[in-house]
matplotlib code that plots the C-alpha trace (Angstrom):
import matplotlib.pyplot as plt

x = [23.8, 21.5, 23.9, 26.8, 24.8, 24.2, 27.8, 28.5, 26.2, 27.6, 31.1, 30.5, 28.6, 31.6, 33.7, 31.7, 31.3, 35.2, 35.8, 33.6, 35.2, 38.5, 39.4, 39.0, 42.3, 44.0, 44.3, 47.4, 45.6, 48.9, 49.7, 46.7, 43.7, 44.3, 42.4, 39.9, 39.1, 39.0, 36.8, 34.5, 34.6, 33.3, 30.6, 29.5, 29.6, 27.8, 25.3, 24.3, 24.1, 21.8, 19.6, 19.3, 18.5, 15.8, 14.3, 14.4, 12.5, 10.0, 9.5, 9.3, 6.9, 4.6, 4.5, 4.0, 1.1, -0.3, -0.2, -2.0, -4.7, -4.8, -5.1, -7.8, -10.0, -9.4, -10.7, -13.5, -14.4, -13.6, -16.1, -18.7, -18.1, -18.5, -21.7, -23.1, -21.9, -23.7, -27.2, -26.7, -26.2, -29.5, -31.5, -30.2, -30.9, -34.5, -35.1, -34.1, -36.4, -39.0, -38.3, -38.5, -41.9, -43.0, -41.5, -43.7, -46.6, -46.1, -45.3, -48.5, -50.6, -48.9, -49.5, -53.7, -54.1, -52.4, -54.8, -57.8, -56.5, -56.7, -59.5, -62.3, -65.2, -68.5]
y = [44.9, 43.0, 43.2, 41.9, 38.5, 38.5, 38.8, 36.6, 33.7, 34.2, 33.8, 30.8, 29.0, 29.9, 28.2, 25.4, 25.0, 25.5, 22.5, 20.0, 21.1, 19.9, 16.4, 13.7, 12.7, 9.4, 6.8, 4.6, 1.2, -0.6, -3.1, -5.1, -2.6, -2.5, -5.9, -5.2, -1.5, -2.9, -5.7, -3.2, -1.2, -4.4, -5.2, -1.6, -1.9, -5.1, -3.9, -0.8, -3.1, -5.3, -2.3, -1.4, -4.8, -4.8, -1.5, -3.1, -6.2, -4.2, -2.2, -5.3, -7.1, -3.7, -3.7, -7.4, -6.8, -4.2, -6.2, -9.0, -6.8, -5.4, -8.5, -9.7, -6.8, -7.0, -10.6, -9.7, -7.0, -9.4, -12.1, -9.3, -8.3, -12.0, -12.2, -9.2, -10.5, -13.8, -11.8, -9.6, -12.7, -14.4, -11.4, -10.9, -14.7, -14.1, -10.9, -12.7, -15.4, -12.8, -11.3, -14.3, -14.9, -11.2, -11.4, -15.1, -13.4, -10.2, -12.6, -14.7, -11.5, -10.2, -13.4, -13.4, -9.8, -11.1, -14.1, -11.7, -9.4, -12.2, -13.7, -12.8, -10.7, -11.7]
z = [31.2, 28.0, 25.4, 27.7, 28.5, 25.1, 24.1, 27.2, 25.7, 21.9, 23.5, 25.2, 22.5, 19.8, 22.3, 22.5, 18.7, 18.5, 21.3, 19.2, 15.9, 17.4, 16.0, 18.7, 20.3, 18.9, 21.7, 21.6, 21.1, 21.1, 23.7, 25.3, 25.2, 21.3, 20.4, 23.1, 21.5, 18.0, 19.3, 20.9, 17.8, 15.9, 18.2, 17.9, 14.4, 14.7, 17.0, 14.6, 11.8, 13.7, 14.5, 10.8, 9.8, 12.5, 11.2, 7.7, 8.9, 10.8, 7.4, 5.2, 7.8, 7.7, 3.5, 4.0, 6.2, 4.2, 0.9, 2.3, 3.9, 0.3, -1.4, 1.0, 0.2, -3.3, -3.3, -1.6, -3.5, -6.6, -4.7, -4.9, -8.3, -9.5, -7.5, -9.1, -12.1, -11.9, -11.0, -14.2, -16.0, -14.7, -15.4, -18.8, -19.4, -18.2, -20.0, -23.0, -22.6, -21.9, -25.2, -27.1, -25.7, -26.3, -30.0, -30.3, -29.1, -31.5, -34.7, -33.9, -33.9, -37.0, -38.4, -37.5, -38.8, -42.2, -42.0, -41.2, -44.2, -46.6, -45.8, -48.3, -46.7, -47.3]

ax = plt.figure().add_subplot(projection="3d")
ax.plot(x, y, z, "-o")
ax.set_aspect("equal")
plt.show()
C-alpha cells in the first residue's frame, strides 16, 4: 500500500511535469484582439521595466545614503584628527620653548663653571 501511494504520486508529478513542458497554445491574435493583446504585452513589458527601474533606484538611493553617512563620519574623524594635530602642535611648540629655556640655563651653568675654573685661586 505504501509503495502504491509513492508510485501514484510519482506518476502525478511526472504528468504535471510533462504538462508544464508542453508549449503554450498559439493564440490567433489576428482580428480585433490582436492589437489589444499586443498593447497588453507592451504594457506588461513596460510595467516590468518600471519595476526594475524602481528596484535600481532603491539600490542607488541606499548606496547614496550609505556614502553620505560614510562621508559625514569621515569628516567627523578628520575634524577630530585636526583638533588632535593642533593640540599636539601646541604641545610640541611648548616643549621646544621649554627645551630652549633648559638649554640656555645649562649653557649659563657651564659658562659659570668655566669662569670659575679660569679664575685664579688665591
